[in-house]
C-alpha positions as CSV (number, residue, x, y, z in Angstrom):
1,M,-170.0,26.0,-147.7
2,I,-166.8,27.2,-145.3
3,C,-165.6,27.7,-148.1
4,A,-167.7,30.1,-150.0
5,A,-168.3,32.1,-146.6
6,L,-164.6,32.2,-146.8
7,L,-164.4,33.4,-149.9
8,A,-167.1,35.6,-149.8
9,E,-165.3,37.7,-146.2
10,A,-162.6,38.0,-148.2
11,G,-163.1,40.9,-150.7
12,S,-163.8,43.4,-147.4
13,I,-161.5,42.7,-145.7
14,A,-158.6,40.5,-146.6
15,Q,-154.8,41.8,-146.9
16,V,-152.2,40.7,-150.1
17,I,-149.8,39.8,-148.7
18,E,-146.2,42.4,-149.9
19,S,-142.8,40.5,-148.0
20,D,-141.0,37.6,-148.1
21,Y,-143.5,34.6,-145.6
22,K,-142.5,32.3,-144.5
23,K,-144.8,29.4,-142.1
24,V,-145.3,25.7,-140.5
25,F,-148.9,25.3,-140.0
26,V,-150.4,22.4,-138.3
27,C,-153.7,21.6,-139.9
28,D,-156.4,18.4,-138.5
29,V,-158.2,18.4,-141.2
30,L,-157.5,18.2,-144.7
31,S,-159.1,18.6,-148.1
32,I,-158.9,18.2,-151.6
33,D,-160.8,19.5,-154.3
34,V,-160.2,16.0,-156.1
35,N,-163.0,16.2,-159.0
36,Q,-162.2,19.9,-159.5
37,D,-165.9,22.2,-158.5
38,G,-165.0,24.3,-156.7
39,E,-167.7,23.1,-154.4
40,L,-165.8,20.5,-151.0
41,G,-167.7,17.4,-150.1
42,R,-167.6,15.2,-147.3
43,D,-166.0,12.7,-149.3
44,E,-163.1,15.1,-150.1
45,L,-162.8,15.3,-145.9
46,Y,-160.2,14.1,-144.3
47,D,-158.9,13.3,-141.0
48,A,-155.5,14.2,-141.3
49,K,-153.0,15.6,-139.7
50,S,-150.3,17.9,-141.7
51,Y,-147.5,19.7,-141.3
52,V,-147.7,22.5,-144.3
53,S,-144.9,24.8,-145.1
54,I,-144.9,27.9,-146.8
55,D,-141.9,29.7,-147.9
56,Y,-143.2,33.1,-150.7
57,R,-141.1,35.7,-151.8
58,D,-142.0,38.6,-153.1
59,Y,-140.1,40.6,-155.5
60,G,-141.9,43.9,-156.7
61,S,-142.3,44.3,-160.0
62,A,-140.6,40.9,-160.4
63,G,-143.3,38.7,-160.0
64,S,-143.5,35.7,-156.6
65,F,-141.9,32.8,-156.1
66,L,-143.8,30.5,-153.4
67,K,-143.0,27.3,-152.5
68,I,-145.0,24.8,-150.7
69,A,-144.7,21.1,-148.8
70,T,-146.9,18.9,-147.3
71,L,-146.2,16.5,-144.9
72,I,-149.3,14.3,-144.0
73,E,-149.4,11.6,-141.0
74,K,-151.0,8.8,-141.7
75,E,-153.7,6.8,-139.8
76,D,-151.3,3.5,-139.7
77,G,-148.1,6.1,-138.7
78,S,-147.0,6.2,-141.8
79,T,-146.6,10.0,-144.0
80,E,-146.7,11.2,-147.8
81,S,-145.0,13.8,-148.7
82,F,-146.1,16.2,-151.7
83,G,-146.0,20.1,-153.0
84,N,-145.0,22.7,-155.2
85,N,-143.5,25.8,-156.2
86,F,-145.7,28.4,-158.4
87,E,-144.6,31.5,-159.4
88,D,-147.1,35.0,-160.1
89,V,-149.6,34.0,-156.8
90,K,-151.0,36.4,-154.3
91,L,-150.7,35.1,-150.7
92,I,-153.7,36.7,-148.9
93,N,-154.1,36.7,-144.9
94,I,-158.1,36.7,-143.8
95,P,-157.6,38.4,-140.1
96,A,-160.3,37.6,-137.2
97,G,-163.2,39.0,-136.7
98,M,-163.6,41.6,-133.5
99,E,-166.3,39.9,-132.2
100,G,-165.4,35.8,-133.3
101,D,-168.5,35.4,-135.9
102,N,-165.5,34.2,-138.5
103,Q,-162.6,32.9,-138.7
104,W,-158.6,34.0,-139.6
105,A,-157.8,32.0,-142.7
106,L,-155.1,32.4,-145.9
107,L,-155.8,31.9,-149.0
108,C,-153.3,31.9,-151.9
109,K,-154.4,32.5,-155.7
110,D,-152.6,32.5,-158.9
111,A,-152.7,34.7,-161.2
112,L,-155.6,33.9,-163.4
113,D,-157.0,34.4,-159.3
114,D,-158.5,30.3,-159.4
115,T,-157.5,29.4,-155.7
116,L,-154.7,27.6,-155.1
117,F,-155.4,27.0,-151.4
118,M,-156.2,27.9,-148.3
119,I,-155.5,27.4,-145.0
120,F,-158.2,28.4,-142.0
121,D,-160.0,28.1,-138.5
122,V,-162.5,25.5,-138.6
123,T,-164.4,25.1,-135.6
124,D,-166.0,21.7,-135.7
125,V,-162.7,20.0,-134.2
126,G,-159.7,20.7,-132.4
127,V,-159.2,22.0,-129.2
128,D,-161.0,23.9,-127.2
129,G,-163.0,23.5,-130.4
130,Y,-160.7,25.0,-133.0
131,S,-158.1,23.5,-135.4
132,K,-157.5,24.7,-138.7
133,M,-158.1,23.2,-142.4
134,F,-155.9,22.8,-145.6
135,C,-158.0,23.0,-148.0
136,I,-156.4,22.0,-152.1
137,N,-157.4,23.2,-155.1
138,N,-156.1,22.7,-157.4
139,L,-154.7,19.5,-157.4
140,A,-151.4,20.6,-158.6
141,I,-150.1,21.3,-155.2
142,L,-149.8,17.4,-155.5
143,R,-147.5,16.8,-157.4
């Protein structure tokens, strides 16, 4: 539901990032579209802290390159890491609404306009009701 709402708003206020972008996000919720149906099921939500590193390079007419790496802290204290590289992707910033009715989001789409992943604010968990969710839409990220 959250993903669909964000994607619906993306067309009107989205900003395609057209410069180099490097950042690490700390997310408290992880979702993985395991069955690849494009919907977020309850069994695809995980209460796991993850550190998501994004290194995006825009080469103008030559295309773009994105490197994503993730470190997940499991409940037992162990960690797991994964990541992948993608070429010719779009990184899209969806700023938070002025009146607070929608949340900030960052999403990545491939050349076919399929969403690879999203990082967005959620209001159900976290400090003062705010947290970030890392939503993996394309399982190629888990390589």
